[in-house]
C-alpha positions as CSV (number, residue, x, y, z in Angstrom):
1,X,154.6,71.1,7.7
2,X,158.2,71.8,8.6
3,X,159.6,75.2,7.7
4,X,161.3,75.1,4.3
5,X,158.9,72.4,3.0
6,X,155.7,72.5,1.0
7,X,153.0,70.0,-0.1
8,X,153.8,68.6,-3.5
9,X,150.3,69.3,-5.0
10,X,150.5,72.9,-3.8
11,X,153.9,73.5,-5.4
12,X,152.8,71.9,-8.7
13,X,149.9,74.3,-8.7
14,X,152.0,77.3,-7.9
15,X,154.5,76.3,-10.5
16,X,151.7,76.0,-13.1
17,X,152.2,72.3,-13.9
18,X,148.5,71.9,-13.3
19,X,145.5,74.3,-13.8
20,X,143.9,73.5,-10.4
21,X,145.2,72.2,-7.1
22,X,142.9,69.2,-7.4
23,X,144.3,68.3,-10.8
24,X,147.8,68.6,-9.3
25,X,146.8,66.2,-6.5
26,X,145.4,63.8,-9.1
27,X,148.7,63.9,-11.1
28,X,150.4,62.7,-7.9
29,X,147.9,60.1,-6.9
30,X,147.7,58.7,-10.4
31,X,151.5,58.1,-10.4
32,X,152.7,60.8,-12.8
33,X,155.0,62.6,-10.4
34,X,158.3,61.5,-8.9
35,X,160.4,63.3,-6.3
36,X,164.1,62.7,-6.3
37,X,163.6,59.6,-8.5
38,X,160.9,58.0,-6.3
39,X,157.3,57.9,-7.1
40,X,155.3,60.3,-4.9
41,X,152.7,58.3,-3.1
42,X,150.6,61.1,-1.8
43,X,149.8,64.7,-2.7
44,X,150.9,65.8,0.8
45,X,154.4,64.6,0.1
46,X,156.8,67.3,1.4
47,X,159.3,68.9,-1.0
48,X,162.0,71.4,-0.3
49,X,164.6,73.5,-2.1
50,X,166.9,71.4,-4.3
51,X,164.5,68.5,-4.7
52,X,164.1,67.1,-8.3
53,X,160.5,66.8,-9.4
54,X,159.6,64.7,-12.5
55,X,156.2,65.3,-14.0
56,X,155.1,62.9,-16.8
57,X,152.2,64.8,-18.2
58,X,150.3,63.8,-21.4
59,X,152.0,66.4,-23.5
60,X,155.6,66.1,-22.2
61,X,157.8,64.8,-19.4
62,X,159.5,67.6,-17.4
63,X,162.4,67.2,-14.9
64,X,162.7,70.3,-12.7
65,X,164.8,71.3,-9.7
66,X,162.9,73.2,-7.0
67,X,164.5,76.7,-6.6
68,X,161.7,78.3,-4.5
69,X,158.5,77.2,-2.8
70,X,156.3,80.1,-3.6
71,X,153.5,81.7,-1.6
72,X,150.8,82.0,-4.2
73,X,149.9,81.1,-7.7
74,X,151.1,84.0,-9.7
75,X,151.8,84.8,-13.4
76,X,153.6,82.3,-15.7
77,X,156.9,84.3,-15.5
78,X,156.6,84.3,-11.7
79,X,155.9,80.6,-11.6
80,X,159.0,79.9,-13.8
81,X,161.2,81.4,-11.0
82,X,160.1,78.4,-8.7
83,X,162.1,75.8,-10.7
84,X,164.8,75.2,-13.3
85,X,164.4,72.7,-16.1
86,X,167.1,70.1,-16.0
87,X,168.7,68.6,-19.1
88,X,168.9,69.8,-22.7
89,X,165.7,71.2,-24.2
90,X,164.2,69.0,-26.9
91,X,164.8,69.9,-30.5
């Protein structure tokens, strides 16, 4: 992988959009994830800083801009530093 890029499934796991990396890969392969408005075809799709990731999970749809790639799966507050939620929060 090129410097400044990371596998989509790995980033989703680091950012805590999925409990396991295999579940993150399944979100992608089942068609629930878009990168920059285009459906991600493979869990190995490379993402970088500034990319917009849309995750349509069962409980909510989240649109997030990638701020950092991360190096490990840390705590929830640490994971939230990897992205910013775009748009107005519901409610």
